[in-house]
C-alpha positions in Angstrom: 28.3 56.4 202.6 24.6 56.6 203.0 22.8 57.0 199.7 20.1 59.6 199.0 16.9 57.7 198.3 14.5 58.9 195.6 11.8 57.3 193.4 13.2 58.7 190.2 16.6 60.2 189.3 16.5 62.3 186.0 19.9 62.8 184.5 19.6 65.9 182.3 17.9 69.2 182.9 17.2 70.4 179.4 13.7 71.1 178.2 12.8 67.3 178.1 14.4 66.6 181.5 12.7 69.5 183.2 9.3 68.5 181.6 9.9 65.0 182.9 10.7 66.3 186.4 7.5 68.4 186.4 5.2 65.6 185.0 6.5 62.8 187.2 6.6 65.1 190.3 3.0 66.2 189.6 2.1 62.5 189.4 3.2 62.1 193.0 6.6 60.6 192.7 9.7 61.8 194.5 12.1 63.2 191.8 15.7 64.3 191.8 16.8 66.1 188.5 20.4 66.9 187.9 22.2 68.7 185.1 25.9 69.8 184.8 24.9 73.3 183.5 22.5 75.7 185.2 19.5 76.5 182.8 19.8 79.8 180.9 16.5 81.6 181.3 17.2 84.9 179.7 17.3 85.5 175.9 20.0 88.2 176.3 22.4 85.7 177.9 25.2 84.7 175.4 24.6 81.1 176.3 20.8 81.2 175.7 19.2 78.5 173.5 17.6 80.6 170.8 15.9 77.7 169.1 12.1 77.4 169.4 9.9 74.4 170.0 6.4 73.9 168.5 4.3 71.8 170.9 1.9 69.8 168.8 -1.6 69.0 170.0 -0.8 65.6 171.7 2.0 67.2 173.7 -0.3 69.7 175.4 -2.1 67.1 177.5 1.3 66.1 178.9 2.1 69.7 179.8 -1.3 70.2 181.3 -1.0 67.2 183.6 2.4 68.6 184.7 0.9 72.0 185.5 3.1 73.6 182.9 0.7 74.6 180.1 -1.0 77.4 182.0 2.4 78.9 182.4 3.4 78.5 178.8 0.3 79.3 176.8 0.4 83.1 177.4 3.8 83.3 175.7 2.9 80.9 172.8 2.2 81.7 169.1 -0.5 79.4 167.7 0.2 77.6 164.4 -3.0 77.4 162.4 -1.5 76.7 159.0 1.5 74.8 157.6 2.4 76.3 154.2 4.9 74.6 151.9 6.2 76.9 149.2 8.1 75.8 146.1 10.5 78.6 145.2 12.6 76.6 142.7 11.6 78.7 139.7 14.0 80.9 137.8 15.8 83.3 140.2 13.9 81.8 143.2 10.5 82.6 141.8 7.5 80.9 143.6 6.1 78.1 141.5 3.4 76.8 143.9 2.2 76.9 147.5 0.2 74.4 149.4 -1.6 75.2 152.7 -2.3 72.5 155.2 -5.0 73.9 157.5 -5.6 72.8 161.1 -9.3 73.4 160.6 -9.4 70.4 158.3 -8.9 68.0 161.3 -10.3 69.9 164.2 -10.9 73.2 166.0 -7.5 73.7 167.5 -4.1 74.8 166.1 -1.6 72.3 164.9 0.6 73.5 167.8 2.0 76.4 169.7 5.5 77.8 169.3 7.7 79.0 172.1 11.4 80.0 172.6 13.5 77.3 174.4 15.1 79.7 176.9 11.6 80.7 178.0 10.6 77.1 178.4 13.4 76.6 180.8 12.4 79.7 182.8 8.8 78.5 183.2 9.7 74.9 183.8 12.1 75.6 186.6 9.5 77.9 188.2 7.0 75.1 188.1 9.4 72.6 189.5 10.1 75.0 192.4 6.3 74.7 193.3 6.4 70.9 193.6 7.4 69.7 197.1 8.5 66.2 195.8 10.9 67.5 193.2 14.5 68.6 193.7 16.4 70.2 190.9 20.2 70.4 191.3 21.7 72.5 188.4 25.5 72.4 188.2 25.6 68.8 189.3 26.3 65.9 186.8 25.7 62.1 186.9 29.3 60.9 187.3 28.8 57.2 187.4 25.9 54.6 187.2 25.5 51.0 188.3 22.2 49.1 188.2 20.9 46.3 190.3 17.6 44.4 190.2 16.1 46.6 192.8 17.6 50.0 192.1 19.8 52.2 190.0 22.9 53.5 191.9 24.4 56.7 190.8 27.3 58.9 192.0 26.9 62.6 191.3 29.8 65.0 190.5 29.6 66.5 194.0 30.1 63.0 195.5 26.5 62.4 196.5 25.4 58.8 196.2 21.8 58.3 194.9 19.7 55.2 195.0 16.6 55.4 192.7 13.9 53.0 191.7 14.0 54.4 188.2 16.8 56.3 186.4 15.6 58.4 183.4 18.4 59.3 181.0 17.5 62.6 179.4 21.1 63.7 179.1 21.3 64.5 175.4 22.5 63.0 172.1 25.8 61.9 173.5 24.2 60.5 176.7 26.8 59.5 179.3 24.2 57.3 180.9 23.5 55.5 177.7 27.2 54.9 177.1 27.7 53.8 180.8 25.0 51.1 180.3 26.5 49.9 177.1 23.6 50.7 174.9 24.7 51.3 171.3 23.2 53.8 168.9 23.1 54.1 165.1 24.0 57.6 163.7 23.3 59.1 160.3 25.4 62.2 159.4 23.9 64.5 156.8 26.8 67.0 156.3 24.3 69.7 157.1 23.9 72.5 159.7 20.8 74.4 160.7 21.1 78.2 161.2 18.7 79.3 163.9 17.7 82.8 164.6 14.6 85.1 165.0 13.5 87.9 162.7 10.9 90.6 162.4 9.2 91.4 159.1 6.6 93.9 157.8 4.2 91.3 156.5 2.2 89.5 159.2 2.6 85.7 159.5 -1.1 85.3 160.4 -0.3 82.1 162.4 1.1 80.4 159.3 4.3 78.3 159.5 6.0 78.7 156.1 8.5 76.2 154.8 10.2 77.4 151.6 12.0 75.0 149.3 14.4 76.1 146.7 17.8 74.3 146.9 20.2 73.4 149.6 17.5 72.6 152.2 14.3 74.1 153.6 14.0 77.7 154.9 11.3 77.7 157.6 9.7 80.6 159.4 7.6 79.6 162.4 5.4 82.3 164.0 6.4 84.0 167.3 4.5 86.6 169.2 5.0 90.2 167.9 8.3 91.8 169.0 8.5 95.6 169.5 5.2 96.0 167.6 6.3 94.0 164.6 5.4 90.5 163.4 8.2 88.0 164.4 9.2 84.5 163.3 11.7 81.9 164.3 13.8 80.8 161.4 15.4 77.4 160.8 17.6 77.3 157.7 19.1 74.0 156.8 22.2 74.1 154.6 25.2 72.0 153.6 27.8 72.5 156.4 30.2 74.7 154.4 27.4 76.9 153.0 26.0 77.3 156.6 29.4 78.5 157.8 29.8 81.0 155.0 26.3 82.4 155.6 26.8 82.7 159.3 30.0 84.6 158.8 28.4 87.3 156.5 28.3 90.9 157.8 24.8 91.8 159.3 23.6 93.7 156.3 24.7 91.0 153.8 23.1 88.3 155.9 19.8 90.2 156.1 19.8 90.6 152.3 20.6 86.9 151.9 17.8 85.6 154.1 15.3 88.0 152.5 16.2 86.6 149.1 16.0 83.0 150.4 12.5 83.7 151.8 11.4 84.7 148.3 10.4 88.0 149.7 7.2 86.6 151.1 7.4 88.6 154.3 9.2 91.7 153.1 12.6 92.5 154.4 13.7 90.2 157.2 15.5 91.8 160.1 17.4 89.5 162.4 16.8 90.3 166.1 18.9 87.6 167.7 22.3 86.2 167.1 22.6 83.3 164.7 23.3 79.9 166.2 24.4 76.9 164.2 23.6 73.2 164.9 24.9 70.1 163.2 22.3 67.8 161.7 22.3 64.1 162.5 19.8 61.4 163.0 20.4 58.9 165.8 18.5 55.9 167.3 19.5 54.0 170.4 19.5 50.2 170.1 17.2 50.1 173.1 15.1 52.6 175.0 15.4 50.7 178.3 17.9 48.8 180.4 17.9 47.5 184.0 16.1 50.2 186.1 16.7 52.7 183.4 14.6 54.4 180.7 16.1 56.5 177.9 14.1 59.4 176.6 14.4 62.4 174.3 17.8 62.8 172.6 19.4 60.1 174.7 17.2 57.8 172.7 16.5 59.5 169.4 17.7 62.5 167.4 16.1 63.9 164.3 16.6 66.9 162.1 14.2 69.8 162.8 11.5 68.8 160.3 7.8 68.8 161.1 8.4 69.8 164.8 9.0 66.2 165.6 12.0 66.3 167.9 10.7 67.4 171.3 7.2 66.1 170.5 8.7 62.7 170.2 10.3 63.3 173.6 7.0 64.2 175.2 5.5 61.0 173.7 8.2 59.1 175.6 7.3 61.0 178.7 3.5 60.4 178.2 4.1 56.7 178.1 6.5 56.7 181.1 3.9 58.6 183.1 1.2 56.2 182.0 3.2 53.1 183.0 4.4 54.6 186.2 1.0 55.7 187.5 -0.7 52.4 186.4 1.5 50.5 188.8 3.4 52.7 191.2 4.7 49.7 193.1 6.3 48.4 189.9 8.1 51.7 189.1 11.4 50.9 187.4 10.9 47.2 187.5 11.5 45.0 184.4 7.8 44.6 183.3 7.4 48.4 183.2 10.6 49.0 181.3 10.1 46.1 178.9 6.6 47.6 178.1 8.2 51.0 177.6 10.7 49.7 175.1 8.3 47.5 173.3 5.7 50.2 172.8 8.0 53.2 172.0 10.9 51.8 170.1 9.1 50.7 166.9 7.2 54.0 166.7 10.4 56.0 167.2 12.3 53.9 164.7 9.6 54.5 162.1 9.7 58.3 162.7 13.5 58.5 162.5 13.4 56.7 159.2 10.6 58.8 157.8 12.3 62.1 158.8 15.5 60.9 157.4 13.7 60.3 154.1 12.0 63.7 154.2 15.3 65.5 154.9 17.0 63.9 151.9 14.1 64.9 149.7 14.1 68.4 151.0 17.8 68.8 150.3 17.3 67.8 146.6 18.7 70.6 144.3 18.7 69.1 140.8 15.7 70.2 138.7 14.3 66.7 138.2 14.4 66.1 141.9 12.8 69.4 142.8 10.1 68.8 140.3 9.4 65.4 141.8 9.3 66.9 145.3 6.8 69.5 144.1 4.6 66.9 142.5 4.7 64.8 145.7 3.7 67.7 147.9 0.9 68.6 145.5 -0.4 65.0 145.6 -0.4 64.9 149.4 -2.3 68.2 149.5 -4.8 67.9 146.7 -6.3 64.6 147.7 -8.4 65.6 150.8 -8.5 62.2 152.7 -4.7 61.8 152.1 -4.1 65.3 153.3 -6.0 64.8 156.5 -4.3 61.5 157.1 -0.9 63.0 156.7 -1.7 65.9 159.0 -2.9 63.5 161.7 0.2 61.4 161.3 2.4 64.5 161.6 0.7 65.4 164.9 1.6 61.9 166.2 -1.8 60.4 166.2 -1.5 56.9 167.5 2.2 57.5 168.5 
């Protein structure tokens, strides 16, 4: 059988895989991207991914180079302020709030928030414009072998592919990672995140608000107005059993529960999408590269949805892959490129996974001494100006 030749085979057509296809295609490489499931690009589809992604400042340059940002920015809600609210007072009363302002470190927002289903819509449209990129939804990577000169893959439709570089962007249970024998360490938190969108009478004013009480943070991230009302995406992290109970409430009871959990800061919250539920884990692959293969996104690292780190870490992977590939196109997928990719990315990723693991455990603290300690720590980070600015730059991924 004659193999299909391509510079790069991307296994996985989620948001990270589609971004990689657009970025590497725009850089002039021939790209084939495959995914077993066609992308859902309509919010009304029962299979739509209703989560949102906040693209932090460093990620925008990657999207601009890929020709994606001009498509995305008209639909994005800017995030000018990160507000942390301590609502662990009696009956959920607000004890303190701290605002971290983007203006402290520059003239741009921290980031811009968009729904994941819309990202897929705009990314697939951009890929269709790139003559060197082929996207084959409904086709999976069935098997992988690697050689010194190429990665050899067989697709689920029987197509044989020979690629100079294989990019594994095929999710947290990555079949490519397993096929190559790369291990991964997993931390299970016994938590789930409830994800949905709401409208509310009080404007969000570009403020992302993270409310701490007990059982995990309740975060509202600005969205563009919906039907003339302010709208936000909500991520509510709970112990798994509590999350299941909440998700099973009748609509009126659920609306009352989330309004109470939000400390009433935005008035009555009205859900406008279904509630989806996601298990919370942290995972780190033992390596981010193997022969002719680079791991990126959740194939390499998984973190809880804290500080908008997940997909922004994935785009940092992509930024480095593009840098290395374009610096030496003839060496695409060769050992020096992939050794450099692992050496430069893995320590940074490992540090962020560990840091987010710690932040998640602190955020879940429910006992009064622990909540008081958390509040004092947040106050210290906020009130010392040089420390506040350093923390904000670190959160944006400066130097990552």
